[in-house]
Predicted model as a PDB file, atoms N, CA, C, CB and O in Angstrom, pLDDT in the B-factor column:
MODEL        1                                                                  
ATOM      1  N   MET A   1      27.734  -9.586   7.694  1.00 53.00           N  
ATOM      2  CA  MET A   1      27.340  -9.320   6.327  1.00 53.00           C  
ATOM      3  C   MET A   1      25.981  -9.508   6.122  1.00 53.00           C  
ATOM      4  CB  MET A   1      28.033 -10.101   5.407  1.00 53.00           C  
ATOM      5  O   MET A   1      25.225  -8.599   5.779  1.00 53.00           O  
ATOM      6  N   SER A   2      25.546 -10.984   6.375  1.00 62.00           N  
ATOM      7  CA  SER A   2      24.435 -11.434   5.980  1.00 62.00           C  
ATOM      8  C   SER A   2      23.266 -10.756   6.456  1.00 62.00           C  
ATOM      9  CB  SER A   2      24.404 -12.633   6.244  1.00 62.00           C  
ATOM     10  O   SER A   2      22.174 -11.003   5.944  1.00 62.00           O  
ATOM     11  N   LYS A   3      23.406  -9.810   7.517  1.00 75.00           N  
ATOM     12  CA  LYS A   3      22.255  -8.935   7.949  1.00 75.00           C  
ATOM     13  C   LYS A   3      22.295  -7.706   7.486  1.00 75.00           C  
ATOM     14  CB  LYS A   3      22.125  -8.802   9.290  1.00 75.00           C  
ATOM     15  O   LYS A   3      21.419  -6.930   7.866  1.00 75.00           O  
ATOM     16  N   SER A   4      23.348  -7.235   6.534  1.00 78.00           N  
ATOM     17  CA  SER A   4      23.499  -5.850   6.244  1.00 78.00           C  
ATOM     18  C   SER A   4      22.217  -5.417   5.341  1.00 78.00           C  
ATOM     19  CB  SER A   4      24.934  -5.594   5.494  1.00 78.00           C  
ATOM     20  O   SER A   4      21.905  -4.227   5.381  1.00 78.00           O  
ATOM     21  N   CYS A   5      21.475  -6.272   4.555  1.00 87.00           N  
ATOM     22  CA  CYS A   5      20.353  -5.799   3.882  1.00 87.00           C  
ATOM     23  C   CYS A   5      19.126  -6.084   4.465  1.00 87.00           C  
ATOM     24  CB  CYS A   5      20.330  -6.239   2.660  1.00 87.00           C  
ATOM     25  O   CYS A   5      18.100  -5.981   3.793  1.00 87.00           O  
ATOM     26  N   LYS A   6      19.094  -6.448   5.691  1.00 90.00           N  
ATOM     27  CA  LYS A   6      17.766  -6.601   6.566  1.00 90.00           C  
ATOM     28  C   LYS A   6      16.872  -5.611   6.506  1.00 90.00           C  
ATOM     29  CB  LYS A   6      17.994  -6.721   7.943  1.00 90.00           C  
ATOM     30  O   LYS A   6      15.658  -5.753   6.355  1.00 90.00           O  
ATOM     31  N   GLY A   7      17.678  -4.235   6.664  1.00 91.00           N  
ATOM     32  CA  GLY A   7      16.678  -3.181   6.779  1.00 91.00           C  
ATOM     33  C   GLY A   7      16.031  -2.681   5.623  1.00 91.00           C  
ATOM     34  O   GLY A   7      14.998  -2.011   5.634  1.00 91.00           O  
ATOM     35  N   LEU A   8      16.777  -3.084   4.465  1.00 91.00           N  
ATOM     36  CA  LEU A   8      15.767  -2.515   3.147  1.00 91.00           C  
ATOM     37  C   LEU A   8      14.999  -3.771   2.946  1.00 91.00           C  
ATOM     38  CB  LEU A   8      16.641  -1.983   1.514  1.00 91.00           C  
ATOM     39  O   LEU A   8      14.099  -3.573   2.129  1.00 91.00           O  
ATOM     40  N   ALA A   9      15.023  -4.919   3.365  1.00 91.00           N  
ATOM     41  CA  ALA A   9      14.209  -5.990   3.324  1.00 91.00           C  
ATOM     42  C   ALA A   9      12.757  -5.602   4.046  1.00 91.00           C  
ATOM     43  CB  ALA A   9      14.973  -7.186   4.001  1.00 91.00           C  
ATOM     44  O   ALA A   9      11.615  -5.790   3.625  1.00 91.00           O  
ATOM     45  N   MET A  10      13.147  -5.080   5.106  1.00 93.00           N  
ATOM     46  CA  MET A  10      11.894  -4.695   6.022  1.00 93.00           C  
ATOM     47  C   MET A  10      11.067  -3.547   5.338  1.00 93.00           C  
ATOM     48  CB  MET A  10      12.395  -4.156   7.565  1.00 93.00           C  
ATOM     49  O   MET A  10       9.867  -3.558   5.063  1.00 93.00           O  
ATOM     50  N   GLU A  11      11.962  -2.585   5.135  1.00 93.00           N  
ATOM     51  CA  GLU A  11      11.285  -1.542   4.400  1.00 93.00           C  
ATOM     52  C   GLU A  11      10.560  -1.891   3.161  1.00 93.00           C  
ATOM     53  CB  GLU A  11      12.195  -0.582   4.074  1.00 93.00           C  
ATOM     54  O   GLU A  11       9.466  -1.355   2.982  1.00 93.00           O  
ATOM     55  N   LEU A  12      11.090  -2.844   2.147  1.00 91.00           N  
ATOM     56  CA  LEU A  12      10.479  -3.151   1.100  1.00 91.00           C  
ATOM     57  C   LEU A  12       9.132  -3.864   1.569  1.00 91.00           C  
ATOM     58  CB  LEU A  12      11.379  -3.929   0.239  1.00 91.00           C  
ATOM     59  O   LEU A  12       8.089  -3.553   0.994  1.00 91.00           O  
ATOM     60  N   VAL A  13       9.118  -4.792   2.572  1.00 92.00           N  
ATOM     61  CA  VAL A  13       8.039  -5.478   2.921  1.00 92.00           C  
ATOM     62  C   VAL A  13       6.890  -4.432   3.327  1.00 92.00           C  
ATOM     63  CB  VAL A  13       8.422  -6.455   4.018  1.00 92.00           C  
ATOM     64  O   VAL A  13       5.712  -4.548   2.990  1.00 92.00           O  
ATOM     65  N   LYS A  14       7.411  -3.408   4.092  1.00 93.00           N  
ATOM     66  CA  LYS A  14       6.598  -2.417   4.733  1.00 93.00           C  
ATOM     67  C   LYS A  14       5.715  -1.682   3.394  1.00 93.00           C  
ATOM     68  CB  LYS A  14       7.660  -1.288   5.659  1.00 93.00           C  
ATOM     69  O   LYS A  14       4.500  -1.488   3.417  1.00 93.00           O  
ATOM     70  N   CYS A  15       6.548  -1.365   2.351  1.00 91.00           N  
ATOM     71  CA  CYS A  15       6.186  -0.545   1.333  1.00 91.00           C  
ATOM     72  C   CYS A  15       5.052  -1.359   0.595  1.00 91.00           C  
ATOM     73  CB  CYS A  15       7.429  -0.156   0.441  1.00 91.00           C  
ATOM     74  O   CYS A  15       3.986  -0.838   0.267  1.00 91.00           O  
ATOM     75  N   LEU A  16       5.378  -2.704   0.356  1.00 89.00           N  
ATOM     76  CA  LEU A  16       4.562  -3.509  -0.277  1.00 89.00           C  
ATOM     77  C   LEU A  16       3.362  -3.811   0.260  1.00 89.00           C  
ATOM     78  CB  LEU A  16       5.112  -4.501  -0.509  1.00 89.00           C  
ATOM     79  O   LEU A  16       2.410  -4.083  -0.471  1.00 89.00           O  
ATOM     80  N   SER A  17       3.252  -3.800   1.746  1.00 90.00           N  
ATOM     81  CA  SER A  17       2.086  -4.152   2.246  1.00 90.00           C  
ATOM     82  C   SER A  17       1.222  -2.815   2.357  1.00 90.00           C  
ATOM     83  CB  SER A  17       2.302  -4.901   3.555  1.00 90.00           C  
ATOM     84  O   SER A  17       0.100  -2.868   2.860  1.00 90.00           O  
ATOM     85  N   GLU A  18       1.645  -1.862   1.981  1.00 89.00           N  
ATOM     86  CA  GLU A  18       0.848  -0.626   1.775  1.00 89.00           C  
ATOM     87  C   GLU A  18       0.205  -0.394   0.446  1.00 89.00           C  
ATOM     88  CB  GLU A  18       1.672   0.492   2.022  1.00 89.00           C  
ATOM     89  O   GLU A  18      -0.748   0.369   0.284  1.00 89.00           O  
ATOM     90  N   SER A  19       0.867  -1.204  -0.645  1.00 88.00           N  
ATOM     91  CA  SER A  19       0.546  -1.080  -2.110  1.00 88.00           C  
ATOM     92  C   SER A  19      -0.721  -1.744  -2.420  1.00 88.00           C  
ATOM     93  CB  SER A  19       1.638  -1.674  -2.991  1.00 88.00           C  
ATOM     94  O   SER A  19      -1.221  -2.536  -1.622  1.00 88.00           O  
ATOM     95  N   ASP A  20      -1.223  -1.479  -3.461  1.00 85.00           N  
ATOM     96  CA  ASP A  20      -2.615  -1.911  -3.812  1.00 85.00           C  
ATOM     97  C   ASP A  20      -2.543  -3.332  -4.429  1.00 85.00           C  
ATOM     98  CB  ASP A  20      -3.311  -0.872  -4.848  1.00 85.00           C  
ATOM     99  O   ASP A  20      -3.554  -4.001  -4.646  1.00 85.00           O  
ATOM    100  N   CYS A  21      -1.241  -3.761  -4.706  1.00 85.00           N  
ATOM    101  CA  CYS A  21      -1.029  -5.123  -5.121  1.00 85.00           C  
ATOM    102  C   CYS A  21      -1.506  -6.051  -4.157  1.00 85.00           C  
ATOM    103  CB  CYS A  21       0.339  -5.391  -5.385  1.00 85.00           C  
ATOM    104  O   CYS A  21      -2.305  -6.948  -4.427  1.00 85.00           O  
ATOM    105  N   VAL A  22      -0.952  -5.810  -2.877  1.00 86.00           N  
ATOM    106  CA  VAL A  22      -1.216  -6.790  -1.891  1.00 86.00           C  
ATOM    107  C   VAL A  22      -2.592  -6.366  -1.034  1.00 86.00           C  
ATOM    108  CB  VAL A  22       0.111  -6.918  -0.943  1.00 86.00           C  
ATOM    109  O   VAL A  22      -3.264  -7.228  -0.469  1.00 86.00           O  
ATOM    110  N   LYS A  23      -2.893  -5.127  -1.005  1.00 86.00           N  
ATOM    111  CA  LYS A  23      -4.175  -4.748  -0.293  1.00 86.00           C  
ATOM    112  C   LYS A  23      -5.319  -5.120  -1.246  1.00 86.00           C  
ATOM    113  CB  LYS A  23      -4.228  -3.145   0.097  1.00 86.00           C  
ATOM    114  O   LYS A  23      -5.972  -6.118  -0.939  1.00 86.00           O  
ATOM    115  N   VAL A  24      -5.618  -4.516  -2.256  1.00 87.00           N  
ATOM    116  CA  VAL A  24      -6.688  -4.695  -3.133  1.00 87.00           C  
ATOM    117  C   VAL A  24      -6.794  -6.044  -3.861  1.00 87.00           C  
ATOM    118  CB  VAL A  24      -6.624  -3.667  -4.068  1.00 87.00           C  
ATOM    119  O   VAL A  24      -7.862  -6.643  -3.991  1.00 87.00           O  
ATOM    120  N   GLU A  25      -5.597  -6.487  -4.331  1.00 86.00           N  
ATOM    121  CA  GLU A  25      -5.578  -7.494  -5.373  1.00 86.00           C  
ATOM    122  C   GLU A  25      -5.329  -8.906  -4.568  1.00 86.00           C  
ATOM    123  CB  GLU A  25      -4.372  -7.144  -6.531  1.00 86.00           C  
ATOM    124  O   GLU A  25      -5.480  -9.978  -5.153  1.00 86.00           O  
ATOM    125  N   LYS A  26      -4.973  -8.844  -3.310  1.00 87.00           N  
ATOM    126  CA  LYS A  26      -4.734  -9.927  -2.375  1.00 87.00           C  
ATOM    127  C   LYS A  26      -3.598 -10.769  -3.017  1.00 87.00           C  
ATOM    128  CB  LYS A  26      -6.076 -10.796  -2.095  1.00 87.00           C  
ATOM    129  O   LYS A  26      -3.879 -11.956  -3.181  1.00 87.00           O  
ATOM    130  N   ARG A  27      -2.546 -10.421  -3.352  1.00 86.00           N  
ATOM    131  CA  ARG A  27      -1.529 -11.332  -3.881  1.00 86.00           C  
ATOM    132  C   ARG A  27      -0.303 -11.348  -2.826  1.00 86.00           C  
ATOM    133  CB  ARG A  27      -1.048 -10.837  -5.392  1.00 86.00           C  
ATOM    134  O   ARG A  27      -0.191 -10.479  -1.961  1.00 86.00           O  
ATOM    135  N   SER A  28       0.514 -12.312  -2.963  1.00 87.00           N  
ATOM    136  CA  SER A  28       1.481 -12.500  -2.149  1.00 87.00           C  
ATOM    137  C   SER A  28       2.776 -11.349  -2.309  1.00 87.00           C  
ATOM    138  CB  SER A  28       1.858 -13.933  -2.391  1.00 87.00           C  
ATOM    139  O   SER A  28       2.824 -10.737  -3.376  1.00 87.00           O  
ATOM    140  N   TYR A  29       3.522 -11.140  -1.557  1.00 85.00           N  
ATOM    141  CA  TYR A  29       4.524 -10.267  -1.667  1.00 85.00           C  
ATOM    142  C   TYR A  29       5.418 -10.606  -2.675  1.00 85.00           C  
ATOM    143  CB  TYR A  29       5.144 -10.119  -0.532  1.00 85.00           C  
ATOM    144  O   TYR A  29       5.854  -9.781  -3.478  1.00 85.00           O  
ATOM    145  N   ARG A  30       5.740 -11.901  -2.666  1.00 86.00           N  
ATOM    146  CA  ARG A  30       6.818 -12.577  -3.752  1.00 86.00           C  
ATOM    147  C   ARG A  30       6.097 -12.350  -4.925  1.00 86.00           C  
ATOM    148  CB  ARG A  30       7.215 -14.276  -3.594  1.00 86.00           C  
ATOM    149  O   ARG A  30       6.915 -12.134  -5.819  1.00 86.00           O  
ATOM    150  N   GLU A  31       4.783 -12.289  -5.411  1.00 86.00           N  
ATOM    151  CA  GLU A  31       4.271 -12.127  -6.607  1.00 86.00           C  
ATOM    152  C   GLU A  31       4.313 -10.575  -6.975  1.00 86.00           C  
ATOM    153  CB  GLU A  31       2.911 -12.735  -6.620  1.00 86.00           C  
ATOM    154  O   GLU A  31       4.452 -10.199  -8.139  1.00 86.00           O  
ATOM    155  N   CYS A  32       4.177  -9.671  -5.857  1.00 85.00           N  
ATOM    156  CA  CYS A  32       4.111  -8.462  -6.449  1.00 85.00           C  
ATOM    157  C   CYS A  32       5.458  -7.978  -6.425  1.00 85.00           C  
ATOM    158  CB  CYS A  32       3.162  -7.574  -5.831  1.00 85.00           C  
ATOM    159  O   CYS A  32       5.534  -6.996  -7.163  1.00 85.00           O  
ATOM    160  N   VAL A  33       6.491  -8.241  -5.915  1.00 83.00           N  
ATOM    161  CA  VAL A  33       7.675  -7.789  -6.043  1.00 83.00           C  
ATOM    162  C   VAL A  33       8.516  -8.139  -7.355  1.00 83.00           C  
ATOM    163  CB  VAL A  33       8.264  -8.186  -4.943  1.00 83.00           C  
ATOM    164  O   VAL A  33       9.379  -7.431  -7.873  1.00 83.00           O  
ATOM    165  N   GLY A  34       8.072  -9.382  -7.772  1.00 81.00           N  
ATOM    166  CA  GLY A  34       8.573  -9.858  -9.125  1.00 81.00           C  
ATOM    167  C   GLY A  34       8.025  -9.381 -10.560  1.00 81.00           C  
ATOM    168  O   GLY A  34       8.608  -9.680 -11.602  1.00 81.00           O  
ATOM    169  N   GLU A  35       6.815  -8.590 -10.516  1.00 76.00           N  
ATOM    170  CA  GLU A  35       6.530  -7.970 -11.684  1.00 76.00           C  
ATOM    171  C   GLU A  35       6.744  -6.377 -11.642  1.00 76.00           C  
ATOM    172  CB  GLU A  35       5.152  -8.340 -12.028  1.00 76.00           C  
ATOM    173  O   GLU A  35       7.171  -5.761 -10.666  1.00 76.00           O  
ATOM    174  N   LYS A  36       6.397  -5.859 -12.789  1.00 75.00           N  
ATOM    175  CA  LYS A  36       6.390  -4.312 -12.866  1.00 75.00           C  
ATOM    176  C   LYS A  36       4.924  -3.991 -13.237  1.00 75.00           C  
ATOM    177  CB  LYS A  36       7.499  -3.672 -14.030  1.00 75.00           C  
ATOM    178  O   LYS A  36       4.548  -4.145 -14.398  1.00 75.00           O  
ATOM    179  N   SER A  37       4.140  -3.573 -12.329  1.00 72.00           N  
ATOM    180  CA  SER A  37       2.831  -3.304 -12.535  1.00 72.00           C  
ATOM    181  C   SER A  37       2.584  -1.889 -12.057  1.00 72.00           C  
ATOM    182  CB  SER A  37       1.976  -4.309 -11.871  1.00 72.00           C  
ATOM    183  O   SER A  37       3.279  -1.379 -11.179  1.00 72.00           O  
ATOM    184  N   PRO A  38       1.371  -1.137 -12.774  1.00 78.00           N  
ATOM    185  CA  PRO A  38       1.503   0.018 -12.331  1.00 78.00           C  
ATOM    186  C   PRO A  38       0.770   0.367 -10.854  1.00 78.00           C  
ATOM    187  CB  PRO A  38       1.071   0.788 -13.398  1.00 78.00           C  
ATOM    188  O   PRO A  38       0.780   1.501 -10.376  1.00 78.00           O  
ATOM    189  N   CYS A  39       0.229  -0.617 -10.307  1.00 80.00           N  
ATOM    190  CA  CYS A  39      -0.316  -0.889  -8.956  1.00 80.00           C  
ATOM    191  C   CYS A  39       0.806  -0.785  -7.923  1.00 80.00           C  
ATOM    192  CB  CYS A  39      -0.986  -2.312  -8.892  1.00 80.00           C  
ATOM    193  O   CYS A  39       0.469  -0.577  -6.758  1.00 80.00           O  
ATOM    194  N   ILE A  40       2.075  -0.904  -8.214  1.00 84.00           N  
ATOM    195  CA  ILE A  40       3.247  -0.883  -7.323  1.00 84.00           C  
ATOM    196  C   ILE A  40       4.029   0.655  -7.344  1.00 84.00           C  
ATOM    197  CB  ILE A  40       4.287  -2.122  -7.847  1.00 84.00           C  
ATOM    198  O   ILE A  40       4.682   1.097  -8.290  1.00 84.00           O  
ATOM    199  N   PRO A  41       3.835   1.173  -6.349  1.00 87.00           N  
ATOM    200  CA  PRO A  41       4.324   2.707  -6.301  1.00 87.00           C  
ATOM    201  C   PRO A  41       5.894   2.700  -6.635  1.00 87.00           C  
ATOM    202  CB  PRO A  41       4.051   3.444  -4.687  1.00 87.00           C  
ATOM    203  O   PRO A  41       6.616   1.704  -6.590  1.00 87.00           O  
ATOM    204  N   SER A  42       6.277   3.989  -6.974  1.00 87.00           N  
ATOM    205  CA  SER A  42       7.872   4.049  -7.378  1.00 87.00           C  
ATOM    206  C   SER A  42       8.573   3.867  -6.375  1.00 87.00           C  
ATOM    207  CB  SER A  42       8.408   5.278  -7.957  1.00 87.00           C  
ATOM    208  O   SER A  42       9.640   3.273  -6.529  1.00 87.00           O  
ATOM    209  N   GLU A  43       8.195   4.307  -5.108  1.00 90.00           N  
ATOM    210  CA  GLU A  43       9.288   4.116  -3.935  1.00 90.00           C  
ATOM    211  C   GLU A  43       9.605   2.521  -3.637  1.00 90.00           C  
ATOM    212  CB  GLU A  43       8.680   4.842  -2.450  1.00 90.00           C  
ATOM    213  O   GLU A  43      10.686   2.088  -3.237  1.00 90.00           O  
ATOM    214  N   CYS A  44       8.476   1.781  -3.907  1.00 89.00           N  
ATOM    215  CA  CYS A  44       8.750   0.364  -3.741  1.00 89.00           C  
ATOM    216  C   CYS A  44       9.666  -0.373  -4.898  1.00 89.00           C  
ATOM    217  CB  CYS A  44       7.384  -0.316  -3.660  1.00 89.00           C  
ATOM    218  O   CYS A  44      10.336  -1.396  -4.755  1.00 89.00           O  
ATOM    219  N   VAL A  45       9.530   0.325  -5.925  1.00 89.00           N  
ATOM    220  CA  VAL A  45      10.196  -0.247  -7.212  1.00 89.00           C  
ATOM    221  C   VAL A  45      11.798   0.323  -6.869  1.00 89.00           C  
ATOM    222  CB  VAL A  45       9.395   0.454  -8.884  1.00 89.00           C  
ATOM    223  O   VAL A  45      12.714  -0.415  -7.232  1.00 89.00           O  
ATOM    224  N   GLY A  46      12.089   1.387  -6.303  1.00 91.00           N  
ATOM    225  CA  GLY A  46      13.337   1.966  -5.906  1.00 91.00           C  
ATOM    226  C   GLY A  46      14.046   1.099  -4.919  1.00 91.00           C  
ATOM    227  O   GLY A  46      15.198   0.701  -5.090  1.00 91.00           O  
ATOM    228  N   LEU A  47      13.122   0.755  -3.618  1.00 91.00           N  
ATOM    229  CA  LEU A  47      13.614  -0.078  -2.583  1.00 91.00           C  
ATOM    230  C   LEU A  47      14.120  -1.328  -3.151  1.00 91.00           C  
ATOM    231  CB  LEU A  47      12.591  -0.344  -1.576  1.00 91.00           C  
ATOM    232  O   LEU A  47      15.200  -1.800  -2.794  1.00 91.00           O  
ATOM    233  N   ARG A  48      13.237  -1.968  -4.177  1.00 91.00           N  
ATOM    234  CA  ARG A  48      13.383  -3.358  -4.692  1.00 91.00           C  
ATOM    235  C   ARG A  48      14.741  -3.269  -5.384  1.00 91.00           C  
ATOM    236  CB  ARG A  48      12.145  -3.847  -5.717  1.00 91.00           C  
ATOM    237  O   ARG A  48      15.575  -4.105  -5.039  1.00 91.00           O  
ATOM    238  N   GLU A  49      15.064  -2.413  -6.273  1.00 91.00           N  
ATOM    239  CA  GLU A  49      16.464  -2.176  -7.234  1.00 91.00           C  
ATOM    240  C   GLU A  49      17.418  -2.041  -5.975  1.00 91.00           C  
ATOM    241  CB  GLU A  49      16.495  -0.552  -8.438  1.00 91.00           C  
ATOM    242  O   GLU A  49      18.387  -2.801  -5.976  1.00 91.00           O  
ATOM    243  N   THR A  50      17.270  -1.149  -4.867  1.00 91.00           N  
ATOM    244  CA  THR A  50      18.429  -1.100  -4.009  1.00 91.00           C  
ATOM    245  C   THR A  50      18.455  -2.416  -3.193  1.00 91.00           C  
ATOM    246  CB  THR A  50      18.392   0.179  -3.072  1.00 91.00           C  
ATOM    247  O   THR A  50      19.564  -2.695  -2.739  1.00 91.00           O  
ATOM    248  N   TYR A  51      17.524  -3.216  -2.938  1.00 90.00           N  
ATOM    249  CA  TYR A  51      17.592  -4.424  -2.138  1.00 90.00           C  
ATOM    250  C   TYR A  51      18.366  -5.370  -2.981  1.00 90.00           C  
ATOM    251  CB  TYR A  51      16.179  -4.993  -1.735  1.00 90.00           C  
ATOM    252  O   TYR A  51      19.279  -6.050  -2.512  1.00 90.00           O  
ATOM    253  N   PHE A  52      17.999  -5.413  -4.226  1.00 89.00           N  
ATOM    254  CA  PHE A  52      18.677  -6.729  -5.120  1.00 89.00           C  
ATOM    255  C   PHE A  52      20.149  -6.190  -5.196  1.00 89.00           C  
ATOM    256  CB  PHE A  52      17.926  -7.031  -6.928  1.00 89.00           C  
ATOM    257  O   PHE A  52      20.976  -7.056  -4.910  1.00 89.00           O  
ATOM    258  N   ASN A  53      20.609  -5.105  -5.477  1.00 87.00           N  
ATOM    259  CA  ASN A  53      21.780  -4.564  -5.594  1.00 87.00           C  
ATOM    260  C   ASN A  53      22.572  -4.795  -4.341  1.00 87.00           C  
ATOM    261  CB  ASN A  53      21.637  -3.222  -5.931  1.00 87.00           C  
ATOM    262  O   ASN A  53      23.771  -5.053  -4.452  1.00 87.00           O  
ATOM    263  N   CYS A  54      21.980  -4.723  -3.098  1.00 86.00           N  
ATOM    264  CA  CYS A  54      22.533  -5.041  -1.915  1.00 86.00           C  
ATOM    265  C   CYS A  54      22.932  -6.697  -1.837  1.00 86.00           C  
ATOM    266  CB  CYS A  54      21.506  -4.576  -0.827  1.00 86.00           C  
ATOM    267  O   CYS A  54      24.022  -7.132  -1.466  1.00 86.00           O  
ATOM    268  N   LYS A  55      21.964  -7.366  -2.205  1.00 86.00           N  
ATOM    269  CA  LYS A  55      21.983  -8.974  -2.308  1.00 86.00           C  
ATOM    270  C   LYS A  55      23.117  -9.183  -3.273  1.00 86.00           C  
ATOM    271  CB  LYS A  55      20.488  -9.717  -2.905  1.00 86.00           C  
ATOM    272  O   LYS A  55      23.984 -10.021  -3.029  1.00 86.00           O  
ATOM    273  N   ARG A  56      23.137  -8.503  -4.279  1.00 85.00           N  
ATOM    274  CA  ARG A  56      24.076  -8.949  -5.343  1.00 85.00           C  
ATOM    275  C   ARG A  56      25.396  -8.756  -4.706  1.00 85.00           C  
ATOM    276  CB  ARG A  56      23.942  -8.139  -6.740  1.00 85.00           C  
ATOM    277  O   ARG A  56      26.288  -9.603  -4.750  1.00 85.00           O  
ATOM    278  N   GLY A  57      25.496  -7.512  -4.060  1.00 80.00           N  
ATOM    279  CA  GLY A  57      26.715  -7.085  -3.430  1.00 80.00           C  
ATOM    280  C   GLY A  57      27.435  -8.059  -2.469  1.00 80.00           C  
ATOM    281  O   GLY A  57      28.638  -7.910  -2.252  1.00 80.00           O  
ATOM    282  N   GLN A  58      26.695  -9.100  -1.863  1.00 80.00           N  
ATOM    283  CA  GLN A  58      27.016 -10.097  -0.815  1.00 80.00           C  
ATOM    284  C   GLN A  58      27.823 -11.055  -1.738  1.00 80.00           C  
ATOM    285  CB  GLN A  58      25.640 -10.811  -0.009  1.00 80.00           C  
ATOM    286  O   GLN A  58      28.865 -11.610  -1.386  1.00 80.00           O  
ATOM    287  N   VAL A  59      27.290 -11.179  -2.841  1.00 80.00           N  
ATOM    288  CA  VAL A  59      28.013 -12.464  -3.854  1.00 80.00           C  
ATOM    289  C   VAL A  59      29.306 -11.892  -4.362  1.00 80.00           C  
ATOM    290  CB  VAL A  59      27.006 -12.954  -5.364  1.00 80.00           C  
ATOM    291  O   VAL A  59      30.325 -12.582  -4.351  1.00 80.00           O  
ATOM    292  N   ASP A  60      29.302 -10.667  -4.803  1.00 76.00           N  
ATOM    293  CA  ASP A  60      30.402  -9.954  -5.392  1.00 76.00           C  
ATOM    294  C   ASP A  60      31.737  -9.998  -4.499  1.00 76.00           C  
ATOM    295  CB  ASP A  60      29.950  -8.493  -5.627  1.00 76.00           C  
ATOM    296  O   ASP A  60      31.772  -9.388  -3.430  1.00 76.00           O  
ATOM    297  N   MET A  61      32.970 -10.832  -5.027  1.00 74.00           N  
ATOM    298  CA  MET A  61      33.977 -10.765  -4.153  1.00 74.00           C  
ATOM    299  C   MET A  61      34.407  -9.368  -3.546  1.00 74.00           C  
ATOM    300  CB  MET A  61      35.003 -11.344  -4.789  1.00 74.00           C  
ATOM    301  O   MET A  61      34.637  -9.224  -2.345  1.00 74.00           O  
ATOM    302  N   ARG A  62      34.502  -8.291  -4.536  1.00 71.00           N  
ATOM    303  CA  ARG A  62      35.034  -7.194  -4.170  1.00 71.00           C  
ATOM    304  C   ARG A  62      34.112  -6.628  -3.117  1.00 71.00           C  
ATOM    305  CB  ARG A  62      35.282  -6.355  -5.297  1.00 71.00           C  
ATOM    306  O   ARG A  62      34.648  -6.248  -2.076  1.00 71.00           O  
ATOM    307  N   ALA A  63      32.922  -6.526  -3.226  1.00 62.00           N  
ATOM    308  CA  ALA A  63      31.978  -6.078  -2.217  1.00 62.00           C  
ATOM    309  C   ALA A  63      31.992  -6.714  -0.796  1.00 62.00           C  
ATOM    310  CB  ALA A  63      30.690  -6.269  -2.759  1.00 62.00           C  
ATOM    311  O   ALA A  63      31.752  -6.098   0.242  1.00 62.00           O  
ATOM    312  N   ARG A  64      32.323  -8.106  -0.902  1.00 64.00           N  
ATOM    313  CA  ARG A  64      32.491  -8.914   0.140  1.00 64.00           C  
ATOM    314  C   ARG A  64      33.843  -8.388   1.301  1.00 64.00           C  
ATOM    315  CB  ARG A  64      32.721 -10.365  -0.583  1.00 64.00           C  
ATOM    316  O   ARG A  64      33.839  -8.319   2.530  1.00 64.00           O  
ATOM    317  N   ILE A  65      34.825  -8.107   0.377  1.00 66.00           N  
ATOM    318  CA  ILE A  65      35.894  -7.784   1.321  1.00 66.00           C  
ATOM    319  C   ILE A  65      35.667  -6.244   1.728  1.00 66.00           C  
ATOM    320  CB  ILE A  65      37.394  -8.054   0.635  1.00 66.00           C  
ATOM    321  O   ILE A  65      36.056  -5.984   2.867  1.00 66.00           O  
ATOM    322  N   ARG A  66      35.150  -5.257   1.058  1.00 67.00           N  
ATOM    323  CA  ARG A  66      34.801  -3.906   1.372  1.00 67.00           C  
ATOM    324  C   ARG A  66      33.760  -3.865   2.339  1.00 67.00           C  
ATOM    325  CB  ARG A  66      34.411  -3.168   0.216  1.00 67.00           C  
ATOM    326  O   ARG A  66      33.906  -3.097   3.291  1.00 67.00           O  
ATOM    327  N   GLY A  67      32.695  -4.587   2.254  1.00 64.00           N  
ATOM    328  CA  GLY A  67      31.409  -4.547   2.667  1.00 64.00           C  
ATOM    329  C   GLY A  67      30.562  -3.647   1.656  1.00 64.00           C  
ATOM    330  O   GLY A  67      30.997  -2.916   0.767  1.00 64.00           O  
ATOM    331  N   ASN A  68      29.117  -3.916   2.058  1.00 60.00           N  
ATOM    332  CA  ASN A  68      28.137  -3.198   1.224  1.00 60.00           C  
ATOM    333  C   ASN A  68      28.462  -1.838   1.541  1.00 60.00           C  
ATOM    334  CB  ASN A  68      26.609  -3.548   1.491  1.00 60.00           C  
ATOM    335  O   ASN A  68      29.042  -1.435   2.550  1.00 60.00           O  
ATOM    336  N   LYS A  69      27.945  -1.047   0.385  1.00 62.00           N  
ATOM    337  CA  LYS A  69      27.832   0.330   0.417  1.00 62.00           C  
ATOM    338  C   LYS A  69      26.771   0.792   1.317  1.00 62.00           C  
ATOM    339  CB  LYS A  69      27.629   0.822  -0.872  1.00 62.00           C  
ATOM    340  O   LYS A  69      25.645   0.319   1.167  1.00 62.00           O  
ATOM    341  N   GLY A  70      27.005   1.706   2.282  1.00 57.00           N  
ATOM    342  CA  GLY A  70      26.056   1.932   3.290  1.00 57.00           C  
ATOM    343  C   GLY A  70      24.673   1.836   3.026  1.00 57.00           C  
ATOM    344  O   GLY A  70      24.199   1.886   1.891  1.00 57.00           O  
ATOM    345  N   TYR A  71      24.050   1.704   4.022  1.00 52.00           N  
ATOM    346  CA  TYR A  71      22.638   1.942   4.025  1.00 52.00           C  
ATOM    347  C   TYR A  71      21.998   2.730   5.209  1.00 52.00           C  
ATOM    348  CB  TYR A  71      22.019   0.678   3.947  1.00 52.00           C  
ATOM    349  O   TYR A  71      20.785   2.942   5.226  1.00 52.00           O  
TER     350      TYR A  71                                                      
ENDMDL                                                                          
END                                                                             
């Protein structure tokens, strides 16, 4: 279960590495993922929300029994 969100995390990092926040502004991934700025593409924002929901599902007892909803 701990690795069920790994694919989303890798896609989020890949998406952020191609964004202006990391390329042009030379900021860290952690800084870019934590804010809502126009330099982050909407695909990255969607991946971020999906990743956070996946991580939240690991803590939720109902989801821990059933497993995370597919990726």
